N, C-alpha and C positions, 0 to 999 in steps of 0.2 A: 635346810637349804644348802649347807655345807657340812661335811662330816668332821668329827673331832680330829681324825688323822690329818685331814687337810688343814684344819685350823692350827694344829700343833706345828706343822711344817711352815706355815705362813708366819706364825708368831716367832719361831726360831730364826727365820730369815730376817724378820724385822728387828730382832734383838742382836743380830750378828756383829754390829759395829759399835756396841757399847750402850745401847739404850737400856734404861732401867724399868721401863713399862711399855707394854704394847697392847693394842686392842684391835679387834675386828668387829665392826658393827654391820650386820647384814639385815637388810630391810626389804620386805615386800609390802607395798601399799596399794590398796584398792579404794577408789572413791566413786561416789555417785552424787551428782548434782542435779537437782530438779528446780526448775524455775517456771512459775505461773505468772502471767500478766493478764489483767482483765478477766480473770477466772479461767483462762485457757492455758494449756501447757505450751510454753515457749521452747523449752529444752529439757532433755533428760540425758545427761552425758555421763559416761563412765571412763575411768582411767586406771591403768595398772603400771606401776613402776617397780623395778627390782634392781638392787645394787648393793655395794658394800663400800665402807670407808675404813681405812687403816690409819691408826695414829701411833706414833712412837714418841715417848718422852725420854729426855735425858737431862736430869736435873731440872733446871728452869726453862729448858728449850723444848719445843714441840714441833713436829713435822706431821703433815696430814695429806692424804690423797684419797681419791675415790674412783670406783670403776663400776661399770655394768656387766663386766665379764667375771662371772663367778666360777669359772673353771679353775682347777688347781694351778694351771700355768699362768692364767691371768692374775690371780691373787698373789702368787709367789713373785711374779714379775713386778707388781706394784710394791710389794713389801721390800724387794731388793732395791728398787729405785729410791724409795723413801729412806731406807737404811744408809744409802750412800751419802746422806746429808751429814752423817756422823763419821768420825775417823778413828774411833777407839777400839779397844779389845772387848770381846764378848764378856759380859758380866753374868748373864742369866741363860741357862738352857732349860727349856720347858720339857719336863719328863712325862707329865701326865696332865689331864684336864678333868676336873670334877664338876658335877652339876651343882649350880647355885640354887638356893631356895629363897622364896620370899612370900610375904603375906599378900593376898589379893584385896586391893582396895576398890577395884572396879569390876565387881561380879556382873556377868551377863545372863539375862534370862532367855530372851529370844534374840538371836543374832540378827543384826540389821540386814545383813545380806540374804537372810532367809525369808524376808518379807517381800511380797510382790511389789514392784514399782507402782503398779496401778493403785494399790492400797495406800501407798504413801502420797500419791498425787491426790487422791480423794480426800485424804486427811488435811493436806495443805489447802485444798479448795474450800473446805469448811470455813477456814479463817478468812480467806479472800472474800467469799460471799458475805460474811458477817461484817467485814469492813465497809463494803459498798453499801450495805443496808443500814449502817450506823448513821449516816448523814448523806443527804443528796449532794453535799459539797465535796465529798470524796470522789475525785475524778480518776485516780490511778492507784492501783494496789499491786505490788509485786510481792508474791509469796515464794519463798524458796526453802528447800530442804537440802542439807549437805551432810553426807556421812563419809567417814574415813576409817578404814580398818587396816591396821598395821600388824604384820607378823615380824617379830624382831628376834634375831639371834645375836648374842653378844659374847665374844670370847676375849678374855683379857688375862694378862700375866705380869706379875712383877716379882716372880720367884719361880722355883722349879715346878710348882703345881699351879696350873692355870685354872680359870673358872669359866663355866659356860652357863649362860642364862637364856631361857626361852620365854620371851614375853609377848603379850598380845594387847594391843591398844585398839579400842573401838569407841568412836565418838559420833554423835549426831547433833545437828543444830537446825532449829526452825527460826526463820526470820521473816518479818513482814515490814514493808516500807510503804507508807501511804502518803499521797499528795492530796492536799485540799486546795480548793480555789473558790474565791468569792470576788466576782468581778475580775479585776486585774491583779488582785492580791493572791499569791500562791505560797503555801508553806508545806513542809514535809516533816515526817518523823518516822523513826524505825523502832522496832521492839524485837527481841530475840530471846530464845532460851536454848541452852546447849548442855550436854552432859556426857560423861564417859559411861554409857549405859546401853542396854538393849531395848528392843521395841516395846516390851511390856512396861518398862519403866516410863517411857515417853507417853504411852497411853494413859498411865495412871497419874503422872505428875504435870503434864503439859496440856493445856486446853488451847487449841489453835484459835477458837472463837474469842476467848478472853485476850489472848496475846495480840491478835489483829485489831480488836476493838481498842486496846490500849494505844496502839500506834495511831489509829484513826482519831481517837479522842484528843490526843496531844496535837495532832496536825490541825484539827478544828480549833482548839484552844489558841494556837499561835496566830490564827487569822485575825483575832481581835486584840492581840498583844500590842502593847505600847513599847516604844524604844526604851531600852534600859538607860537610866542615868549613869553618870560617871562620878567617881569620888571614892571615899573610904566609908564602908558600911559594915555593920555586923551581917554575916551571911550564914544562914542555916543550910546545910547540904543534906539532902535526903539519903536514905539508906540504899544499899545495893550499888547501883551504877555510879552513885556519887563517889565510890571508892576508887574510881579511876584517877582522881586527883592525887590521892596518896600513892597509888601504884606508880605513877609516872614521876612525881616530884620527890618522893621519898623512898619508894621501893627499889628503883633502879640504882640509886646511889648506895644502897646497902648490899648490892651484889658484889661478890669478891672480884669479879673482873674489873670493876671500877676501884674498889677500895685497895686492892693489892698493888695497883699501879699509881696510887695517890691521885687518881682522877675523880675522886668523889669528895664532896663537901663533908662527908662523914668518915673519911678514911681513918682519922685518929680519934674516933668518938667512942670506942668501946669503954664501957664503964662510966661514961659521962652523960649528963642530962642533955637530950636533944629535943625534948618535947615537954609539953605540959604534964604534970604529975598524974593527970587523970587518963593519960593515953598509954595504951599497950597495943602492940601489933604483932601479928603472927603470919608466917607463911607455912601452910600445911598441905603437903602433897598427898596426905593419907585420907582426906575427907571422902566418905563413901560416895562413889559415882559422880563426884563433881567434875566439871568441865576440865579443870586443870590438874586433876589427880592422876596418879599412876602408881604402879606397883614398885618399880625400880626406876632409877634415873638412867641417863645415857651412858653411865660408867658402871652400871650394875650394882649400885648402892641403893639400899632400900630407901624409899621416900620417908621423910621425917615431918614431924610437927616442930618447926623451928621458931623460937621466940626471937623477935628482932628488937622490940622495945618493951620494957616492963616498967610501968609506973613512971614513964618519961625517960628512963635510962636506956641507952643503947647497950644491948646485951648480946648481940650476935649479928653475923653476916650470913649471906647465902654463899656456900663455899663448894667449889668444884675441886677436882684433884690437882690440876696445875696451879691454880691460884691459891689453893690451900698450901702448897709447897712454898709459895712466895710469902704467905702470911704466917707460916708455921702452925697451921690449923688443919684439923681433920676434915675431909669432905663430909657434907651432911645431906646427901641425896638430892641436890638441886642442880645437877648438871643436865642440861637439856639441849636439844637440837631440833630443827625442822625436819631434816632428812639425812640420809647417808651422805649427801653431797657437802655437808657442813660439819666441821668439828664442834663438839659441845663446849659449853661454858656455863657458868652460874647464871640461873634464870629463876624467876618467880613461878609459882604454880597457882595456889589459891591464897592470895594475900589480903589480909583484912585488919581493920582496926577492931579491937575487941569491944564487946558491948559494955556499956556503963550502967548507971542506975537511974537515969532520967527517963521519964515518959516523953515520947516525941511531942505530944500535945503540949506539955508543959514548957518545952524548949521554945515552941512557937509563941505560947502565951506570954512568956517572960521576955520576948523580944519586942520592944516598943516600936522600933522602926528599923527595917532591914530588908534583906532579900532572901527568898527561899529558892534554892536550886535543886531540881529533881535529879538531873544527870548532866552529862557532858557529851558534846559531839566529838570533841578532839581538841588538840592544841599542840604546843611545842614546849620542850624542856631542854635546858642546858645541863647535862649530867654533872659537869664539873662544879658549877656554881649553884645548881638546884633551882635556878630561876625559870619561871614558866609563865605561860598564858593559856587559859582553857576557856572555850566557849560553851556556855550552857545550852543544853538541848531544849529545856523548858524551865522557865523561872517565873516567880511571882513576887510582888511587893508584899512586905509584911507591915501592917499598920495597926498600932495599938494591940499587938498580940494576936492579930488575926491575919490569915492569908487573904490578900486583896487581889488586885488586877494582875493579869499575866503580863510578862515582859519578854521581849526578844532582843537579840544582839547583846546578851550579857556575857562579858568576858572577865574572868578572875585573873589578876596579875599579881605575882609575888614570888616567893621562894619556898622550897621545902622546909627550911628552917623556920621561916616565919609562920607557915601554916601549922606546923607541929606545936609551936609555942603558943599560938593564938587560939587553940582549941580550948574553949572554956565550958562546954557542955557536951556530954556523950550519952546518947540514948541507949535504950535496952532492946532495940529492934533490929539486930544484925540481920543483913540479907546480902546475897551475892548477885553479881551480874557477870555475864560471860562475854569474853572478847578475844581478839587475837593481838598478841604482843610481838612487835618486830624489834630485833636487836642483832648483834653480831652473829648469833647462831641461828638466824632465820626467824620466821614467823611461827609462833607456837600458841596453843590454846591456854588461856589463863582465866581464872576467876579474879574479879576485883570485888571488894566487899567492905562494908562498914555499917554501923548503926547510924541513925540521924545524929549529926554533930553540928555544933555552932562555932564559927570563928568570930572572936570578939571584934575583929576589924581586919579588913583586907581591901586592897585597891580593886575597884570595879571599873571596867571600861565599857562605855556604851555611847549611843548617839542621842540620848534623851535629855541632855542638859545636865546640870550639876545638882539638882534637887530631886529628892525621891517623892 
């Protein structure tokens, strides 16, 4: 998209007033979005964006700007404007740019853009038809396919030799949302599966019929659900999507953007116990073809498998270049951004609680009275205090060690610290769920994951009284 000679001129212009690091992030993004409702195609839209962002660091200061003008003149002009934010003498002159190399964590078999749109529509329709056939009370099914293909060129320098990275990101995601009705009672549920992979991978690993029926089945279950009671109860959280609770209440506070500014409850926790001794947690951007995986981060650093918690002890943060300077730590491949319009910062990729030794069935069996939560619709978190509230998508009562009647309106209320210390059982059934995470560097694809876990006690909000 731009040549090394242009990049060298732009980097030198950016570094002309004393900056000690400069980068150019060039991005071309192509998307396709397909939406079916009632088994019929409602929309199939494409988009193309092209642009570049330039960032200059000087010590603990950062300046950033972006443009859709990729001409030599346009990029040099932006670099000069940004450089004017500093008033020092040149420290670095870029003499040459070398090619950076990295391991591929997201191999592609058949590129998504090479598959006819009609074939994708037919594939999505299989699931929609299956959802309607699942139960006559399913009155609405929305099936959607989204793909995003990014070509990225990254040039950076903090010395006389700059580095050039040529990266390629390709992701697809299949989603079904079902609405069920019985008289005046209406309920809804969604299910999805996404990956950083090509079309053959999706054909092998994702069954649209199974995914759509999962959404339909949960919506039907909610029709007969009772209102959840309120109080403090043991809560068993299912594997996969249950991990969003850890992601929001504990993962974000372990990002360096929060810890470096003392805006996290875990800012001073390195080397200290922050969880039950049976809890370990990892963020791993190298997992093969996973939704949150990549080859390199937005600063050109290879993605890592980063241990955050080991046997209850906080052993690491997610660290980008700027916040690494503030913390005196090396960046560890976790700098991410939504697009060239936003400067990067430390973000999660595939974050999960590690599997334990318990069978999930035994965790349920050993819970005399409590609540079983399959997953969450969403909620809110205060990153400074770690306090949160999350609403369950589907939940059940547990009575005498058995899953009993379904519950609705179940909200978990607490803090990240409380959750981590109150985990008293960890299953051996690790699974991942795919979602989008919004924060200061935009909305990015992430995996949330965990095995089945049990919280010995947590506050539950609901409208079903005070007894379970």
